[in-house]
ZANU-170299 format. One line per 5 residues: for each residue x negated, y negated, z negated of C-alpha. Coordinates in steps of 0.5 Angstrom, whole numbers, plus 2048, in hexadecimal, padded with zeros to 3 digits. Layout:
<nodes>
X/Y/Z ~ ...
</nodes>
This chain:
<nodes>
835/84B/817 ~ 83B/84D/813 ~ 839/84D/80B ~ 83B/854/80A ~ 837/857/810
831/853/80D ~ 832/855/806 ~ 832/85C/809 ~ 82B/85B/80D ~ 828/859/806
82B/85E/803 ~ 828/863/808 ~ 821/860/807 ~ 821/860/800 ~ 822/868/800
81D/869/806 ~ 818/864/802 ~ 818/867/7FB ~ 811/86B/7F9 ~ 814/86C/7F1
814/86A/7EB ~ 80C/86A/7E6 ~ 80A/867/7E0 ~ 805/862/7E1 ~ 801/85D/7DD
803/856/7DD ~ 7FD/853/7DE ~ 7FD/856/7E5 ~ 803/853/7E7 ~ 804/84C/7EA
80B/848/7E9 ~ 809/841/7EC ~ 80D/840/7F2 ~ 80B/842/7F9 ~ 808/83B/7FE
80E/83D/802 ~ 814/83C/7FD ~ 816/836/7F9 ~ 816/83A/7F3 ~ 812/837/7ED
80E/83A/7E8 ~ 812/83D/7E1 ~ 815/837/7DD ~ 811/837/7D6 ~ 818/835/7D2
81A/83C/7D4 ~ 815/840/7D2 ~ 815/83E/7CB ~ 81B/840/7C9 ~ 819/847/7CC
812/847/7C8 ~ 816/846/7C2 ~ 81B/84B/7C3 ~ 816/850/7C5 ~ 812/84E/7BE
818/84F/7BA ~ 819/856/7BD ~ 812/858/7BC ~ 812/85A/7C4 ~ 817/85A/7CA
81A/85F/7CF ~ 816/85F/7D5 ~ 81A/865/7D8 ~ 821/862/7D8 ~ 823/862/7DF
825/85A/7DF ~ 81E/859/7DC ~ 81A/85C/7E2 ~ 816/857/7E6 ~ 816/857/7EE
80E/858/7F2 ~ 80B/859/7F8 ~ 806/85E/7FA ~ 802/860/800 ~ 801/868/802
7FA/867/801 ~ 7FA/865/7FA ~ 800/869/7F8 ~ 7FC/870/7FB ~ 7F7/86E/7F7
7FA/86D/7F0 ~ 7FE/873/7F1 ~ 7F7/877/7F2 ~ 7F4/874/7EC ~ 7FB/876/7E8
7FA/87D/7EC ~ 802/87D/7ED ~ 806/87E/7F3 ~ 80A/878/7F6 ~ 810/87B/7F5
80F/87B/7ED ~ 810/873/7EE ~ 817/875/7F2 ~ 81A/879/7ED ~ 81B/872/7E8
81A/877/7E1 ~ 818/875/7DB ~ 812/874/7D9 ~ 810/871/7DF ~ 80A/872/7E2
804/86E/7E0 ~ 800/86B/7E6 ~ 7F9/867/7E6 ~ 7F7/862/7EA ~ 7F0/861/7EC
7ED/85B/7E8 ~ 7EF/854/7EB ~ 7F5/857/7EF ~ 7FC/854/7ED ~ 802/855/7F0
807/850/7F3 ~ 80E/850/7EF ~ 814/84E/7F3 ~ 818/84C/7EC ~ 816/847/7E7
813/84B/7E1 ~ 815/847/7DB ~ 816/84D/7D6 ~ 810/850/7D9 ~ 80C/84A/7D8
80F/848/7D1 ~ 80D/850/7CF ~ 806/84F/7D1 ~ 805/848/7CD ~ 809/84B/7C7
805/851/7C7 ~ 7FE/854/7C9 ~ 7FD/852/7D1 ~ 7F8/856/7D3 ~ 7FC/85D/7D1
803/85A/7D2 ~ 806/85E/7D7 ~ 80D/85D/7DC ~ 812/861/7E0 ~ 811/85F/7E7
815/861/7ED ~ 811/862/7F2 ~ 812/860/7FA ~ 80D/860/800 ~ 80B/859/802
80E/859/809 ~ 814/857/807 ~ 819/852/80A ~ 819/84B/809 ~ 820/84C/807
81F/851/802 ~ 81A/84E/7FF ~ 81E/848/7FE ~ 823/84C/7FC ~ 81F/84F/7F6
81C/849/7F4 ~ 823/846/7F3 ~ 827/84B/7F0 ~ 82A/849/7E9 ~ 82D/850/7E7
828/851/7E2 ~ 826/84A/7E1 ~ 828/843/7DD ~ 82E/840/7E1 ~ 82B/83B/7E6
82B/833/7E3 ~ 830/82E/7E7 ~ 829/82C/7EA ~ 827/833/7ED ~ 82E/834/7F0
82E/82C/7F3 ~ 827/82E/7F6 ~ 828/835/7F9 ~ 82F/833/7FC ~ 82C/82D/7FF
826/831/802 ~ 82B/836/805 ~ 82F/831/808 ~ 829/82F/80C ~ 827/828/807
81F/829/805 ~ 820/830/808 ~ 821/835/80D ~ 829/836/80E ~ 82B/83C/80B
833/83E/80B ~ 832/845/808 ~ 82E/842/802 ~ 832/83C/802 ~ 838/840/800
834/844/7FB ~ 833/83E/7F7 ~ 83A/83C/7F8 ~ 83C/842/7F5 ~ 838/842/7EF
83A/83B/7EE ~ 841/83D/7EE ~ 840/843/7EA ~ 83D/83F/7E5 ~ 841/839/7E4
848/838/7E9 ~ 847/830/7E6 ~ 840/830/7E8 ~ 842/832/7EF ~ 847/82D/7F0
843/827/7EE ~ 83E/829/7F3 ~ 843/82A/7F8 ~ 845/822/7F6 ~ 83E/81F/7F6
83D/823/7FD ~ 843/81F/800 ~ 840/818/7FE ~ 83B/816/803 ~ 837/811/800
836/815/7F9 ~ 834/81B/7FC ~ 82F/817/801 ~ 82C/814/7FB ~ 82C/81A/7F7
829/81E/7FD ~ 823/819/7FE ~ 820/81B/7F7 ~ 820/822/7F9 ~ 819/820/7FC
817/821/7F4 ~ 81A/828/7F2 ~ 818/827/7EB ~ 81D/821/7EA ~ 823/825/7EA
821/828/7E3 ~ 825/823/7E1 ~ 82B/824/7E6 ~ 832/824/7E3 ~ 838/826/7E7
83D/825/7E2 ~ 83C/81E/7E1 ~ 83D/81D/7E8 ~ 844/81B/7E8 ~ 843/816/7E3
83E/813/7E7 ~ 843/813/7ED ~ 848/810/7E9 ~ 844/80A/7E7 ~ 846/807/7EE
83F/803/7EE ~ 83B/807/7F4 ~ 836/801/7F5 ~ 833/801/7EE ~ 833/809/7ED
830/80A/7F4 ~ 82B/804/7F2 ~ 829/808/7EC ~ 828/80F/7F0 ~ 824/80B/7F5
81F/808/7F0 ~ 81D/80F/7ED ~ 81B/811/7F4 ~ 817/80B/7F5 ~ 814/80C/7EE
812/813/7F0 ~ 80F/811/7F7 ~ 80B/80C/7F5 ~ 808/811/7EF ~ 807/817/7F4
804/812/7F9 ~ 809/814/7FD ~ 806/81B/7FE ~ 80B/820/800 ~ 807/826/7FD
806/822/7F6 ~ 80D/820/7F6 ~ 80F/827/7F7 ~ 809/82A/7F2 ~ 80B/825/7EC
80E/82A/7E6 ~ 815/828/7E2 ~ 810/828/7DC ~ 80D/822/7DF ~ 814/81F/7E0
816/81F/7D9 ~ 810/81D/7D6 ~ 80F/816/7DC ~ 817/815/7DB ~ 819/80F/7D7
811/80D/7D6 ~ 80E/806/7D8 ~ 806/808/7D7 ~ 805/801/7DB ~ 808/7FD/7D6
808/801/7D0 ~ 802/802/7CC ~ 805/808/7C8 ~ 807/80B/7CE ~ 801/80B/7D2
7FD/80E/7CC ~ 802/813/7CB ~ 803/815/7D2 ~ 7FB/815/7D4 ~ 7FA/81A/7CF
7FF/81F/7D2 ~ 7FB/81D/7D8 ~ 7F5/81F/7D6 ~ 7F7/825/7D2 ~ 7FB/827/7D9
801/827/7D6 ~ 804/823/7DC ~ 801/823/7E4 ~ 7FE/829/7E1 ~ 7FF/82D/7E8
7FB/827/7EB ~ 7F2/826/7EC ~ 7F0/820/7E8 ~ 7EF/81C/7ED ~ 7F6/81D/7EF
7F8/81B/7E8 ~ 7F4/816/7E7 ~ 7F7/812/7EE ~ 7FE/814/7EC ~ 7FD/811/7E4
7FB/80B/7E7 ~ 802/80B/7EB ~ 806/80C/7E5 ~ 802/806/7E1 ~ 804/802/7E7
80C/804/7E8 ~ 80D/803/7E1 ~ 80A/7FC/7E0 ~ 811/7F9/7DF ~ 816/7FF/7DF
816/806/7DC ~ 816/80C/7E1 ~ 81C/80E/7E3 ~ 81E/816/7E4 ~ 825/819/7E5
826/81A/7DD ~ 825/813/7DC ~ 82A/811/7E2 ~ 830/816/7DF ~ 82E/813/7D8
82E/80B/7DB ~ 835/80D/7DE ~ 838/80D/7D7 ~ 836/805/7D6 ~ 838/804/7DD
83F/807/7DB ~ 840/802/7D5 ~ 83F/7FC/7D9 ~ 844/7FF/7DF ~ 849/7FF/7D9
848/7F8/7D7 ~ 848/7F5/7DF ~ 84E/7F9/7E1 ~ 852/7F5/7DC ~ 850/7EF/7E1
852/7F3/7E8 ~ 858/7F6/7EB ~ 855/7FC/7EE ~ 858/800/7F4 ~ 858/808/7F5
851/807/7FA ~ 84F/801/7F8 ~ 848/800/7F4 ~ 846/7FB/7EE ~ 841/7F7/7F3
846/7F8/7F9 ~ 84B/7F4/7F4 ~ 847/7EF/7F2 ~ 845/7ED/7F9 ~ 84D/7EC/7FA
84D/7E8/7F4 ~ 848/7E3/7F6 ~ 84A/7DC/7F8 ~ 847/7D9/7FF ~ 845/7D3/7FC
847/7CF/801 ~ 84A/7C9/7FE ~ 844/7C7/7FB ~ 83D/7C8/7FB ~ 83B/7CF/7FB
837/7D0/7F4 ~ 834/7D7/7F0 ~ 836/7D6/7E9 ~ 830/7D9/7E4 ~ 832/7DA/7DD
82C/7DA/7D7 ~ 830/7DB/7D2 ~ 837/7DB/7CF ~ 838/7D4/7CF ~ 832/7D2/7D4
833/7D2/7DC ~ 82F/7CF/7E2 ~ 831/7CD/7E9 ~ 82D/7CF/7EF ~ 82F/7CE/7F6
830/7D5/7FA ~ 834/7D8/800 ~ 839/7DD/7FE ~ 835/7E4/7FF ~ 831/7E1/7FA
837/7DE/7F5 ~ 83A/7E5/7F6 ~ 834/7E9/7F4 ~ 832/7E5/7EE ~ 839/7E4/7EC
83A/7EC/7EC ~ 833/7ED/7E8 ~ 835/7E8/7E3 ~ 83C/7EB/7E2 ~ 839/7F2/7E0
834/7EF/7DC ~ 83A/7EC/7D8 ~ 83D/7F3/7D8 ~ 837/7F6/7D5 ~ 837/7F1/7CF
83E/7F1/7CD ~ 841/7F8/7CF ~ 841/7FA/7C8 ~ 846/7F5/7C6 ~ 84A/7F7/7CD
84C/7FF/7CD ~ 84F/801/7D3 ~ 856/7FF/7D3 ~ 85C/805/7D3 ~ 85D/808/7DA
863/80C/7D8 ~ 86A/80A/7D7 ~ 86C/80E/7D2 ~ 866/80F/7CE ~ 866/812/7C7
866/80D/7C1 ~ 85F/80F/7BF ~ 85B/809/7BC ~ 857/805/7C0 ~ 853/7FF/7C0
856/7FA/7C3 ~ 851/7F5/7C8 ~ 84F/7EE/7C5 ~ 853/7E9/7C9 ~ 84E/7E3/7C8
849/7E8/7CB ~ 84D/7EA/7D1 ~ 850/7E2/7D2 ~ 848/7E0/7D3 ~ 847/7E6/7D8
84D/7E3/7DC ~ 84A/7DC/7DB ~ 843/7DF/7DD ~ 846/7E2/7E3 ~ 84A/7DB/7E5
844/7D7/7E4 ~ 840/7DC/7E9 ~ 845/7DB/7EE ~ 849/7E2/7ED ~ 850/7E2/7ED
856/7E7/7EC ~ 85D/7E7/7E9 ~ 85A/7EB/7E3 ~ 856/7E5/7E2 ~ 85A/7E0/7E3
85F/7E3/7DE ~ 85A/7E4/7D9 ~ 857/7DD/7D9 ~ 85F/7DB/7D8 ~ 85F/7DE/7D2
859/7DA/7CE ~ 858/7DD/7C7 ~ 856/7D6/7C4 ~ 85D/7D3/7C6 ~ 861/7D9/7C4
85D/7D8/7BD ~ 85E/7D1/7BD ~ 866/7D2/7BE ~ 867/7D8/7B9 ~ 864/7D4/7B4
867/7CE/7B5 ~ 86E/7D1/7B5 ~ 86D/7D5/7AF ~ 86B/7CF/7AA ~ 870/7CB/7AC
876/7D0/7AD ~ 87B/7CE/7B4 ~ 881/7CC/7B3 ~ 880/7C8/7AD ~ 87A/7C4/7AF
878/7C2/7B6 ~ 872/7BF/7BA ~ 872/7B9/7BF ~ 86E/7BD/7C3 ~ 86C/7C4/7C2
868/7C5/7C8 ~ 863/7BE/7C7 ~ 862/7C1/7C0 ~ 860/7C7/7C3 ~ 85B/7C4/7C8
858/7C0/7C2 ~ 857/7C7/7BD ~ 855/7CB/7C4 ~ 850/7C6/7C4 ~ 84D/7C7/7BD
84D/7CE/7BF ~ 848/7CC/7C5 ~ 843/7C8/7C1 ~ 840/7CE/7BD ~ 839/7CF/7BF
837/7D6/7C0 ~ 833/7D9/7BB ~ 82D/7DE/7BE ~ 830/7E5/7BE ~ 82A/7E7/7BA
82B/7E2/7B5 ~ 832/7E4/7B5 ~ 831/7EB/7B4 ~ 82B/7EB/7AF ~ 82F/7EA/7A9
833/7F1/7AB ~ 82E/7F5/7AF ~ 827/7F8/7AC ~ 821/7F8/7B0 ~ 81D/7FE/7AC
81E/803/7B1 ~ 818/807/7B2 ~ 81A/80B/7B9 ~ 819/807/7BF ~ 81E/805/7C5
823/80A/7C8 ~ 81F/80B/7CF ~ 826/80D/7D3 ~ 82D/80C/7D1 ~ 831/808/7CD
82C/804/7C8 ~ 82C/804/7C1 ~ 832/7FF/7BE ~ 82D/7FA/7BA ~ 829/7FA/7C1
82E/7F8/7C5 ~ 830/7F3/7C0 ~ 829/7F0/7C0 ~ 828/7F1/7C8 ~ 82E/7EE/7CA
82C/7E7/7CA ~ 827/7E8/7CF ~ 82B/7EB/7D4 ~ 82C/7E6/7D8 ~ 828/7E5/7DF
823/7E1/7DF ~ 821/7E5/7D9 ~ 820/7EB/7DC ~ 81C/7E9/7E3 ~ 817/7E5/7DE
811/7E9/7E0 ~ 80D/7ED/7DA ~ 806/7EA/7D9 ~ 803/7EF/7D6 ~ 803/7F6/7D2
807/7F7/7CB ~ 805/7FC/7C5 ~ 80C/800/7C5 ~ 812/800/7C9 ~ 817/7FC/7C8
81F/7FC/7C9 ~ 81F/7F6/7CD ~ 81A/7F9/7D2 ~ 81F/7FF/7D3 ~ 825/7FB/7D4
821/7F7/7DA ~ 81F/7FE/7DD ~ 825/800/7DD ~ 828/7FA/7E1 ~ 823/7FA/7E5
824/801/7E8 ~ 82B/800/7E8 ~ 82B/7F9/7EC ~ 824/7F9/7EE ~ 81E/7F5/7EC
81F/7EF/7F1 ~ 824/7EA/7F2 ~ 824/7EC/7F9 ~ 826/7F3/7F9 ~ 82D/7F3/7F8
82D/7ED/7FD ~ 82A/7F2/802 ~ 82E/7F8/801 ~ 835/7F5/801 ~ 836/7EE/804
831/7EF/80A ~ 838/7EF/80E ~ 83A/7E8/80C ~ 836/7E4/810 ~ 82E/7E3/812
82D/7E0/80B ~ 82A/7E5/808 ~ 824/7E6/80E ~ 824/7DE/80D ~ 822/7DF/806
81E/7E4/806 ~ 81A/7E1/80C ~ 81A/7DB/807 ~ 817/7E0/801 ~ 811/7E2/806
810/7DA/808 ~ 80F/7DA/800 ~ 80B/7E0/7FF ~ 806/7DD/805 ~ 806/7D6/802
804/7DA/7FB ~ 7FF/7DE/7FF ~ 7FC/7D8/802 ~ 7FD/7D4/7FB ~ 7F8/7D9/7F8
7F3/7D9/7FE ~ 7F3/7D2/7FD ~ 7F2/7D3/7F5 ~ 7ED/7D8/7F7 ~ 7E9/7D3/7FB
7E9/7CD/7F6 ~ 7E7/7D1/7F1 ~ 7E1/7D4/7F5 ~ 7E0/7CC/7F6 ~ 7E0/7CA/7EF
7DB/7D0/7EE ~ 7D6/7CD/7F4 ~ 7D7/7C6/7F1 ~ 7D5/7C9/7E9 ~ 7CF/7CC/7ED
7CD/7C6/7F0 ~ 7CE/7C2/7EA ~ 7CA/7C6/7E6 ~ 7C4/7C6/7EB ~ 7C4/7BE/7EB
7C4/7BE/7E4 ~ 7BE/7C3/7E4 ~ 7BB/7BE/7E9 ~ 7BD/7B8/7E4 ~ 7B9/7BC/7DF
7B3/7BD/7E3 ~ 7B3/7B5/7E5 ~ 7B3/7B4/7DE ~ 7AE/7B9/7DC ~ 7A9/7B6/7E1
7AA/7AE/7DF ~ 7A8/7B1/7D8 ~ 7A2/7B4/7DB ~ 7A1/7AE/7DF ~ 7A1/7A9/7D9
79D/7AE/7D5 ~ 797/7AD/7DA ~ 798/7A6/7DB ~ 797/7A5/7D3 ~ 791/7AA/7D3
78E/7A5/7D9 ~ 78F/7A0/7D5 ~ 78C/7A3/7D0 ~ 786/7A5/7D4 ~ 785/79E/7D7
784/79B/7CF ~ 77F/7A0/7CD ~ 77B/79E/7D4 ~ 77C/796/7D3 ~ 779/798/7CC
773/79C/7CF ~ 772/796/7D4 ~ 772/791/7CE ~ 76D/796/7CB ~ 768/796/7D0
769/78E/7D1 ~ 766/78E/7C9 ~ 761/793/7CA ~ 75F/790/7D1 ~ 75E/789/7CD
75A/78C/7C8 ~ 756/78F/7CD ~ 755/788/7D1 ~ 754/784/7CB ~ 74E/789/7C8
74B/788/7CF ~ 74B/780/7CF ~ 74A/780/7D7 ~ 74F/784/7DA ~ 755/782/7DE
75B/783/7DB ~ 75F/788/7DD ~ 765/788/7E2 ~ 76B/78C/7E0 ~ 770/78D/7E5
776/78E/7E4 ~ 779/795/7E7 ~ 781/798/7E8 ~ 782/79E/7E3 ~ 77E/7A4/7E6
780/7AB/7E6 ~ 780/7AF/7E0 ~ 77A/7B3/7E3 ~ 777/7AD/7E5 ~ 777/7A9/7DF
775/7B0/7DB ~ 76E/7AF/7E0 ~ 76E/7A8/7DE ~ 76D/7AA/7D7 ~ 768/7AF/7D8
764/7AA/7DB ~ 766/7A5/7D6 ~ 763/7AA/7D1 ~ 75D/7AB/7D4 ~ 75B/7A4/7D5
75C/7A3/7CD ~ 757/7A9/7CC ~ 752/7A5/7D1 ~ 753/79F/7CD ~ 752/7A2/7C7
74B/7A5/7CA ~ 748/79F/7CC ~ 748/79D/7C5 ~ 742/7A2/7C4 ~ 73E/7A0/7CB
73D/79A/7CF ~ 741/799/7D6 ~ 73E/799/7DD ~ 73F/794/7E2 ~ 745/797/7E5
748/799/7DE ~ 748/792/7DC ~ 74B/78F/7E2 ~ 753/78C/7E1 ~ 758/792/7E3
75E/792/7E6 ~ 764/795/7E3 ~ 76A/798/7E7
</nodes>
């Protein structure tokens, strides 16, 4: 349907469904966006200026037409309110002041079709229960197009942000929404009216399919676009490095999808305040960030629209994704482009970019194939330390690109952008450090990249130029002559090269103070002092070291590490996978080897677990054996005690037997005619038997004593056999 026809139809419907104007309490109005729309809740940052304005003016003008709210009402509710107010429906349509005051039944709210920032600000600034607002009432059976038109009108509202323009235009172009040419033209018209430059930048972005798709993938989290900037699009595209930029945008999407658990409802429900609170933070790695954000989570300042259980699940994911890097957003992306731009300006001194070339593509064309010798990957550990590792061309290219970017990040302060115009004005300008440029070209040569600008730089060694200039300055040419000038230059250059590298931290300690209390910049360009300290660590092996534990305060090197990972990926296979797959099957083979290595590591872990279990069992058996040995020793000790006791009892028994012999001998001697008493030697008796014997002997002694007082009978006087 043509734009004019649709516009006429909506205008007719607007007049037909209009019920009139009334004054209604603000607490009876619902300004939250309906479920069927992507409109979000009013931004708190918009409310605060209005609140300050109303408090300063000690009032507000709710009757101004530009302040009116639009709401829908059912015919039954409207009739009930009119009867209670004792007025006719025609009175509402007159639109004359003072407006009719309508009272709604308790717990009843009217759905507003525009975000009422001013009404909510007035409600919060003054007595919310008594604050009234002027509302244009419409019947609730509006068409979807008219409802949407009311929701998206900006004639009497603050101008939409760049992110809102992008979201709505792409939605009505059919991306994450229903295609609607009428509303697409409305939004494009508003964008053109607001800024012709912004309209042109949007068109420029629309022509770049790769960038457009990367931004479209983020539309699933609408609140991310609170940090979107159309005004930076031209600078972004002029950098000519699509690969790192798209990698950063994908990193944003992956991070927030992980936080939301790939739940579409959660991604749509996240608010802009939560995005702003989490961006550039790392609660999974930094203890101070963890404490700060946890307090905001408990108070409802972040993830306020979710249940307690959902907040707990999302908080766990927030800590997980931030164990090694900061949480990215579109705001951090556009700020970090400034950092990337500085590195681009340094790298361009080595390249000859065509009109359609990208930096990555140009570097690929510069890479030598290494067919003349063994293919080697060079890893730079410091400014003067290198190591060689065997590797295919794809790996060599990926590692070489990353190390050139890291070198550019280290030296960008010493290599500002070269003049681009032929007739540039004579303004003061810092000149690039020739030694730094020479070292960058030398690193590119070591990594296998060759180009005409690089060769020209290497042919003009700063060390040789300084040596030659010094020799000719001391001894004037014409009067003095060196027999071997180039040989002497080589000797002096050798002396230069014998100098040992001083760590940057020590070199800068004499000129830089470290008493800065504020933390590091979380996005964009770093502080100069932080850059001087951190660039000594900006080498590939240092950045890929696994972090073992959390740290108390945020560090600047962690920020640099996060930016590097956002642009170039967390693993060294990312660039190989995305840029070099078409070269050969080497990438797949490498990934297969990596998978085998992971499986081997998993098997080793399982074996280690089994060994640990066996060691535990061995320790348990050893403990049981020790207990048995201790028990045996105890029983042996008890047995020894029993033997000693038995021997003692035997001695006592022998003594008793001797005593019996003496007594019986005395008894026999007293009778004279008695036979000798035979005493038989027996084995040691059981203690109980020995006790019975002792008792018997005791009775015998008593009988002997009694025998002294009476004459024994014949039976008693006869000899006895002792057992």
